[in-house]
Steps between C-alpha positions, in 0.01 A plus 500: 500500500622852417395642838319246719804275524357306793275340248788353294454127436674206335263230395553161338287211389556160327235245393498160326182333383407215271228271368492128459242369246373159614258453212262702287333775719672362818808653642689600814653837572767609759728782593723652764593864551693738721456876542692768692253786512374798700144597617372813327447802724129476421477151662274494809784324684719816475549653846455861566839678477665181367851601384553246217270288286478156657721236333386142478581172326234281345569132399223312321423153362207398290367173371179446293304234311255572216263272311282654237377203298131500401232730654614437854844611622701496818782720628702482823749778591722523806743760616736559799645845568760607763514865598805636688511864603799724598449714808458872452521825700301821533642839419616546863668157506227301690534134389207344300486123544401396146640147558179435699334473154726208383269213396426208272174493304353186349206489258321235290221572252304223319270602218236312302398643165204423270485623136142640455559582136811570304665809641324474842644283767333521844697405806489449875809543706589475870826639625649421847796661667712489814723787616766397758716767673866434586447669842236341718412840639552846348651788698161575664427138590255408217509156326442587134486149349180459301315280249237597248300414191329647206218326299408645159292429189563661167558464134783535255372671177612557150251757372684526163844418373596840638341497843597234764493481879338369809285618788399338830333576834465321833591527871825527691603468861824508702509371867780584742652282770492787750137558597564869554562544127173547307401266220508644151205393282271617228413473134790401276532568122746556223556493131704611201433605140717530193356694208717523184321806356718498189816319398690793647295571818417289798306577817524309825272514807533329829290459823583324829419476869740338746588491873848653563706478818557809713726543795465821702817659633302741724434323839225747566292344220236246583572151352473504128513162314504608137344708233269402212644652179266563206695596186413582137697637206498567126798532278548572129795421271528640143770437238569835349755363264678173439761593764305741721248403776281727715318395814276644771292387788304580810423298812313523827522312834274512805651359826245418773676425827372228732487606858504882467288754299794591272438493129751597227450584130805478273493651154759445229578599146782453253609582147803406307670441165747233404735497194612162367860569393539137371374156590705493824517858606235760591476833685210692649372770723208474740296728733309363798279659761367339816282647775376345827210665678391376848242588768789479751713814549852521353460181288434667165792498253584629150768362271607623148778321321657556158736221398722386214585137425713288276401139441719221371336168412601168324 
């Protein structure tokens, strides 16, 4: 950063994934990944007067099975994720025990699909998860281990050769080992849509609702288990020329905290352009704006970033 140098970050990620075809329309998928990253300042987990963005490492493993033969199909996807956080400090040097958030998350999601007509495949899915913290108790004496589930019904659609996606709705719940931490529950939903407007222009839309972990650093706060995040976004990409791409997008997130009356709204927007120098090298510029508004004092936040990038790929 040119001025706010406390926000300087070095991030890294590596992923390997693959697919094994067992027979026609039956296959297995798998992958592993590692990421060294930082939480954005607009994250609900950012502490008031936090000096640096919180650094964390995320290690993941995934395994899946898909069978799509005939009108009835079956899928089974599983994932394990390990989160490891580095401790932080406030502006006056007070320690922030971020390592309390270190945890392993397990999830498994079976799905049964039924082809109503060509282009419309209805499905029912049930996802279960378990979140196990490395520390039995956090710094305030709470046991944050939990388990939860989400049950949904929906359909994958292909309206035309240019419009594809899926949409679903159901119910979600997350129960915590410590009885003082409130249960998070309510309607669940999600979806995505890809519209290839022209051979040069594509539009993507997404919608989701999930239960996210939240650990309060302020001991004066009542116990808060989590927050329910409802997110939606739309992005557009257009090919101005054979070697010139333009993109823009907007997104919105509402965070409803479980245990207190806090509610945050996060707005975002971006626009950029990328020049394809050759098949391996590209360069671009991008502008991004993020704003968090909260009904709690001193939580609101604005961020404007102009960035330049060079990408090398083989």
